[in-house]
C-alpha positions in Angstrom: -26.4 13.7 10.8 -26.1 10.9 13.4 -23.2 8.4 13.3 -25.7 5.6 12.4 -26.9 7.7 9.4 -23.2 8.3 8.5 -22.6 4.6 8.4 -25.8 3.9 6.4 -24.9 6.6 3.9 -21.4 5.3 3.6 -22.6 1.8 2.7 -25.2 3.1 0.2 -22.8 5.5 -1.5 -19.9 3.0 -1.8 -22.3 0.3 -3.1 -23.5 2.7 -5.8 -19.9 3.7 -6.5 -18.9 0.0 -6.9 -21.8 -0.8 -9.2 -21.0 2.2 -11.3 -17.3 1.3 -11.5 -18.0 -2.1 -12.8 -20.8 -1.2 -15.2 -19.4 2.0 -16.7 -15.8 1.7 -18.0 -14.1 5.1 -18.3 -10.7 6.8 -18.0 -11.3 7.7 -14.4 -12.6 4.2 -13.5 -10.4 2.7 -10.8 -11.7 -0.9 -11.2 -10.6 -1.1 -14.8 -7.3 0.7 -14.1 -6.5 -1.9 -11.6 -7.3 -4.7 -14.0 -5.4 -3.0 -16.9 -2.3 -2.3 -14.9 -2.3 -5.9 -13.5 -2.6 -7.4 -17.0 0.2 -5.1 -18.2 2.6 -6.1 -15.4 1.7 -9.8 -15.8 2.3 -9.6 -19.5 5.8 -8.2 -18.9 6.5 -11.1 -16.5 5.4 -13.6 -19.1 7.5 -12.0 -21.9 10.5 -10.8 -20.0 10.8 -13.0 -16.8 13.7 -12.2 -14.6 13.6 -15.4 -12.6 13.1 -17.8 -15.6 12.8 -20.9 -13.4 9.8 -19.4 -11.6 6.4 -20.7 -12.7 4.3 -18.3 -14.8 1.5 -18.7 -12.3 3.9 -18.6 -9.3 3.2 -19.9 -5.9 0.2 -18.2 -4.3 -0.7 -16.3 -7.5 -4.4 -16.8 -7.0 -4.2 -16.0 -3.3 -2.6 -12.7 -4.1 -5.2 -12.1 -6.9 -7.9 -12.5 -4.3 -6.1 -10.2 -1.9 -6.1 -7.6 -4.7 -9.8 -7.5 -5.0 -10.5 -8.0 -1.3 -8.4 -5.1 -0.2 -9.6 -2.6 -2.8 -13.2 -3.5 -3.1 -14.6 -6.1 -0.6 -13.0 -4.7 2.5 -14.0 -1.1 1.5 -17.6 -2.3 1.0 -17.8 -4.2 4.3 -15.8 -2.1 6.8 -13.5 0.7 5.7 -15.8 3.3 4.2 -18.2 3.3 7.1 -15.3 3.3 9.5 -13.5 6.2 7.8 -16.6 8.3 7.4 -17.3 7.9 11.2 -13.7 8.8 12.1 -13.8 11.9 9.8 -17.1 13.0 11.2 -15.8 12.6 14.8 -12.6 14.4 14.0 -14.4 17.3 12.4 -16.7 17.5 15.5 -13.5 17.6 17.6 -12.1 20.5 15.6 -15.4 22.4 15.8 -15.0 22.5 19.6 -12.0 24.7 19.0 -13.8 26.8 16.4 -11.9 25.2 13.5 -14.2 24.7 10.5 -11.7 24.0 7.8 -8.5 21.9 8.2 -7.0 23.2 4.9 -3.8 25.2 5.8 -2.4 25.5 2.3 -4.7 26.3 -0.6 -3.1 25.1 -3.8 -6.2 25.4 -6.1 -4.4 28.1 -8.2 -1.2 26.1 -8.7 -0.5 24.5 -12.2 -1.8 21.0 -12.4 1.7 19.5 -12.8 2.9 21.2 -9.6 -0.1 20.0 -7.6 0.4 16.4 -8.7 4.1 16.5 -8.1 3.7 18.0 -4.6 1.1 15.5 -3.7 3.1 12.5 -5.1 6.2 13.5 -3.2 4.5 14.4 0.1 2.3 11.3 0.1 5.2 9.0 -0.7 7.3 10.5 2.1 4.5 10.1 4.6 4.0 6.5 3.4 7.8 5.8 3.7 7.6 6.8 7.4 4.5 4.7 8.0 6.2 1.8 6.3 9.1 2.1 8.7 6.7 2.0 11.6 5.2 -1.2 10.3 8.6 -2.8 10.7 9.7 -1.2 13.9 6.6 -1.4 16.1 6.1 -5.1 17.1 2.3 -5.3 17.0 2.2 -3.5 13.6 4.8 -5.9 12.3 2.4 -8.8 13.0 0.1 -7.3 10.4 2.8 -6.4 7.9 4.1 -10.0 8.0 1.2 -10.9 5.7 2.8 -8.9 2.9 6.3 -10.3 3.7 4.9 -13.9 3.6 5.4 -13.8 -0.2 8.1 -16.3 -1.1 7.9 -16.0 -4.9 7.7 -12.4 -6.1 5.2 -11.3 -8.8 3.1 -8.2 -9.5 0.1 -9.3 -7.4 2.3 -9.6 -4.3 2.0 -5.8 -4.3 -1.5 -6.2 -3.0 -1.1 -9.0 -0.5 -1.4 -7.2 2.8 -3.6 -7.3 5.9 -6.6 -4.9 5.9 -5.2 -3.3 9.1 -2.5 -1.7 7.0 -5.2 0.2 5.1 -6.5 1.6 8.4 -3.0 2.5 9.6 -1.9 4.2 6.4 -5.1 6.1 5.8 -5.4 7.3 9.4 -1.9 8.6 9.6 -2.1 10.1 6.1 -5.3 11.9 6.7 -4.3 15.0 8.6 -1.2 16.1 6.7 -2.9 15.5 3.3 -6.2 17.1 4.4 -4.3 20.2 5.4 -3.4 20.8 1.7 -6.3 21.5 -0.7 -5.9 18.5 -3.0 -8.9 17.6 -5.1 -10.2 14.1 -5.7 -9.0 14.1 -9.3 -5.5 15.0 -8.2 -5.5 12.1 -5.7 -6.8 9.7 -8.3 -4.1 10.5 -10.8 -1.3 10.2 -8.1 -2.8 7.0 -6.7 -2.9 5.3 -10.2 0.7 6.4 -10.9 1.8 4.9 -7.5 -0.2 1.8 -8.1 1.6 1.2 -11.4 5.1 1.7 -9.8 4.1 -0.7 -7.0 3.1 -3.3 -9.5 6.3 -3.0 -11.4 8.4 -3.1 -8.2 7.0 -6.4 -7.3 7.0 -7.9 -10.8 9.3 -10.7 -11.9 11.1 -8.4 -14.4 14.5 -6.8 -14.6 14.2 -3.0 -14.8 17.5 -1.2 -14.9 17.0 2.5 -14.2 20.5 3.9 -14.5 20.8 7.2 -12.6 17.0 7.1 -11.9 17.6 4.4 -9.4 18.5 7.1 -6.9 15.0 8.6 -7.3 12.6 5.7 -8.1 12.2 2.2 -6.5 12.7 -0.8 -8.7 12.3 -4.6 -8.7 16.0 -5.0 -8.0 15.9 -2.7 -5.1 12.6 -3.9 -3.6 13.5 -7.6 -3.7 15.9 -6.8 -0.9 13.1 -5.4 1.2 11.5 -8.8 1.0 14.7 -10.8 1.6 14.7 -13.2 4.5 18.2 -12.4 5.6 18.8 -8.7 6.3 21.8 -6.8 7.8 22.4 -7.7 11.4 20.4 -5.5 13.8 18.2 -4.1 11.0 14.4 -3.9 11.2 14.2 -3.6 7.4 15.8 -2.0 4.4 14.6 -0.2 1.2 11.3 1.1 2.7 10.5 3.3 -0.4 7.1 2.6 -2.0 7.5 4.6 -5.2 10.6 6.7 -4.5 14.0 5.4 -3.4 15.4 8.8 -2.6 14.2 8.6 1.1 16.3 5.5 1.6 19.4 7.1 0.2 18.8 10.2 2.3 18.2 8.4 5.5 20.7 5.6 5.0 18.3 2.6 4.8 19.5 1.4 1.3 20.7 -2.2 1.0 21.6 -3.6 -2.4 24.6 -6.0 -2.1 23.7 -7.6 -5.5 20.8 -7.7 -7.9 19.0 -10.1 -5.5 17.4 -12.2 -8.3 17.7 -15.5 -6.5 17.6 -14.2 -2.9 15.4 -16.2 -0.5 12.3 -14.2 0.5 10.3 -14.1 3.7 11.3 -13.8 7.4 12.5 -16.0 10.2 10.3 -19.1 10.8 8.2 -18.3 7.8 7.4 -22.0 7.4 5.2 -21.6 10.5 3.2 -18.7 9.1 -0.4 -19.5 7.9 -0.8 -20.2 4.2 -4.5 -19.6 3.7 -6.4 -16.3 3.4 -8.6 -16.5 6.5 -5.8 -17.7 8.8 -3.5 -14.9 7.5 -6.2 -12.4 8.4 -7.0 -13.8 11.8 -3.6 -14.9 13.2 -2.0 -11.4 13.0 -4.9 -10.0 15.0 -4.4 -12.6 17.8 -0.6 -12.1 17.7 -0.8 -8.3 17.8 -3.3 -8.5 20.7 -0.9 -10.7 22.7 1.9 -8.2 22.2 -0.2 -5.3 23.2 -1.5 -7.2 26.2 2.0 -8.3 27.3 3.4 -4.8 26.9 0.6 -3.4 29.1 
């Protein structure tokens, strides 16, 4: 199959998938899981608000809601699926030059379901924790990650305000280590939904005391400091954990001087950062390009 046929098939298959997702509600339907988890997190914010002086429909609520659907559906339809299929095809062709037909190095098909899910959840979260650190430490990647950190009032939908380049970075760097283990699509779906739920809660305007579990799982009280404008001197960032906090405790990147409820969010000179969707998408591309050009 040629690369053009790969792109064409990617568009056709994803469009069929999207239509099926919307028209056929089911327990393995991502579209309705996203809506359901969002409504659940929003309901908790309305009933048990942590920052009671924050508006129910906080600043940029509708912008973040648009990001949610753009990143998970529109971007996938327009660019990502065709791009990823071409990359996978090219990568497999590259492996075939060395006589490698199957990237799977560890076959876990015979493992108990709970062990497969737990292994994938922990491995994927550790990979993402490292990628998240890169987004803060590499200057041109930080330009894209700024979009997520431009949130100044925290709420569940802020979880999904991020530049589409982050999807490309995360999925590209995740691909090889996860592909080397024989995870199935159902396994990935379950783990992804679980991580999505935790991410929604971590960004929600709720107080969620975890007790001893705070050393394992992320929380709104921990993650609020990741978004704080003022960080420890010389720090690129803190509390990088997406679902799990344990990596931050293990590698010394934890920072929780207080519960952070009223901490100012953002980054230096955030008032100069674009406020609209299209400018937030285009400006990081220009800024990242300048940094790469200057470096070279």
